[in-house]
C-alpha positions, -999 to +999 in steps of 0.1 A: -556+565+074-554+558+037-550+520+032-518+524+012-501+545+039-513+521+065-498+490+048-465+509+044-464+513+081-475+477+090-453+458+066-415+458+060-421+445+025-451+444+003-458+419-024-474+433-055-491+414-084-478+401-117-488+407-153-521+420-165-518+418-203-501+384-206-526+368-182-555+384-200-543+369-233-546+335-215-582+344-207-590+351-243-579+387-250-569+390-287-535+405-297-541+442-307-573+445-287-574+469-257-581+452-223-599+482-207-633+475-224-632+441-205-639+462-173-674+464-187-678+435-212-660+408-191-662+418-155-660+381-144-626+377-161-611+409-147-624+399-113-608+365-117-575+381-127-574+402-095-587+374-073-560+351-087-532+374-075-548+380-041-552+343-036-516+338-045-505+363-018-504+398-034-507+426-009-513+451-037-526+447-072-530+471-102-563+479-119-569+470-155-564+506-168-528+508-181-540+522-214-568+542-201-560+576-214-579+591-243-547+589-264-545+551-260-583+545-262-588+565-293-567+540-312-597+517-308-624+544-309-631+543-271-618+578-263-653+590-252-653+563-225-623+573-204-642+580-172-665+549-176-638+524-182-614+537-155-641+539-130-652+503-138-616+491-133-616+506-098-649+492-089-640+456-098-607+459-080-623+475-049-648+446-047-621+420-048-600+438-021-629+445+002-640+409+001-606+397+013-600+390+050-567+409+051-556+444+040-551+444+002-543+476-017-559+487-050-535+507-071-549+527-101-527+518-130-518+548-153-495+540-182-479+565-207-501+580-234-480+566-263-473+601-275-443+623-272-443+657-255-430+687-276-405+695-289-398+658-295-434+651-303-467+670-309-484+666-276-482+697-253-476+693-215-511+707-209-527+681-232-508+653-214-519+666-180-555+669-191-555+633-204-540+619-172-564+640-151-594+625-170-582+590-164-575+597-127-610+610-121-624+577-131-600+557-110-606+578-079-644+575-084-639+537-087-622+536-052-585+531-057-562+535-027-531+549-046-525+562-081-498+542-098-479+558-128-461+529-145-438+522-174-429+559-179-399+567-201-400+605-203-395+628-172-416+655-190-445+631-193-441+618-157-442+654-145-473+661-165-490+630-150-480+642-115-495+676-122-526+659-132-530+638-100-517+663-074-551+675-061-569+641-057-557+636-021-542+601-028-508+588-025-489+586-058-463+561-069-443+561-102-421+535-120-401+540-151-390+514-177-352+511-184-338+493-214-305+474-221-286+507-221-296+511-184-317+541-193-353+549-204-360+554-241-356+591-234-323+588-216-334+590-180-311+569-157-321+553-125-300+578-105-317+607-125-351+594-114-339+590-078-326+625-075-355+640-093-380+621-073-370+640-041-388+670-054-418+652-069-438+643-037-440+607-047-449+581-019-428+555-037-409+551-070-388+526-088-388+505-120-410+481-139-409+461-171-377+467-191-359+435-201-353+407-175-350+405-138-312+409-137-313+442-155-341+456-134-322+446-102-292+466-114-317+496-117-330+491-082-295+489-069-286+522-085-317+538-072-310+527-037-275+542-038-292+576-043-320+576-017-324+576+020-332+545+042-369+553+045-376+557+008-403+533-007-384+517-036-406+497-061-393+467-081-416+450-107-395+429-131-405+409-161-406+372-156-373+364-174-367+372-210-395+370-238-390+343-263-410+335-295-423+299-295-450+284-317-463+318-328-466+334-295-444+352-269-435+333-237-414+344-208-384+322-197-387+330-159-394+300-137-410+301-102-376+295-088-361+324-107-389+349-096-384+336-060-347+344-062-355+377-078-377+387-048-350+379-023-323+398-043-347+428-046-352+428-009-314+428-003-312+456-029-334+479-008-368+475-025-399+476-003-427+469-028-418+439-051-439+423-078-437+410-113-444+425-147-448+409-181-452+371-180-457+368-143-484+344-135-504+334-103-480+305-098-450+329-100-465+352-074-473+323-051-436+313-051-427+350-046-449+351-016-432+322+000-397+336-008-406+370+007-419+355+039-389+333+044-361+357+035-339+374+060-323+406+047-285+404+039-260+426+022-267+442-012-259+418-040-229+419-064-233+416-102-219+380-099-246+371-074-273+385-095-262+368-127-257+335-109-292+335-096-314+352-122-294+353-154-269+375-173-271+413-172-268+436-203-237+457-208-256+489-201-271+477-169-237+465-157-223+500-163-253+515-144-247+491-115-211+501-114-220+538-113-213+547-150-241+566-167-222+573-198-235+544-219-255+560-249-292+553-251-305+536-282-337+551-297-363+524-291-400+524-298-422+523-267-441+491-261-472+483-240-464+470-206-474+440-187 
């Protein structure tokens, strides 16, 4: 049996990893530089990143390949190295997972291309599919257990990516990123995703990144209202709110906040729970303890979420209460994690 399908059967809840980008910055990655070449140039640091999350208790971690399509890589003149860099990311991750004395899942991270599909943008669905397929070929060759489409904001691009990976024979998960309006940049609501996912042959789906933990929990609650009890719902929240201090971005989330977030996410119906931007090894260690100690209780109220992990935006409040009418602001996409 595929490792990912096996762990879904064996565990009631699965702890994912934390941030890739923000932790690599701490290891020396410069702002504006792509992390994917580090899969070849700094193998030891990428291995240390994955090992740190495994040692902290993660059951699943993502490869260093979020920006691994030709569209992202061409911004740094690496577009000819799509297969090489994605395969390398899988190989490093596979080595870490296989050298662990428990079952740990390698998820092949695939982020958005950064382009818009026509008629909104210039990229055609076929071009998007081809780009994702080229990336997936490298990840599969590198040995990933599951293909993980993350931080998606357009249903058209998500569908193009799913078309690209449908013939590789691996499970596929997808997460979208929702903003303070409670929708993705292109107007997709959590309930839109939940209803559409029923026809997309996804093994699991949910939300990642976005704003803070409280907003993402509103998203997860809305998704859970529109799915069956056996659905694999994914929750990967940013570690609090980003703040600018002394020339750099830091995230406000404490270990205690992320521990509370895990338990609320479990109560909200999420099965795979992890962190996104700003989430460190120490955060994940606290999240592991919280997950192991928690007994599931009733779904949370807005007041409970806000008391434990902070205030919720107006748009997320509306989504939580079943109102999808809040208009979406036109926001620029940003690199996740």
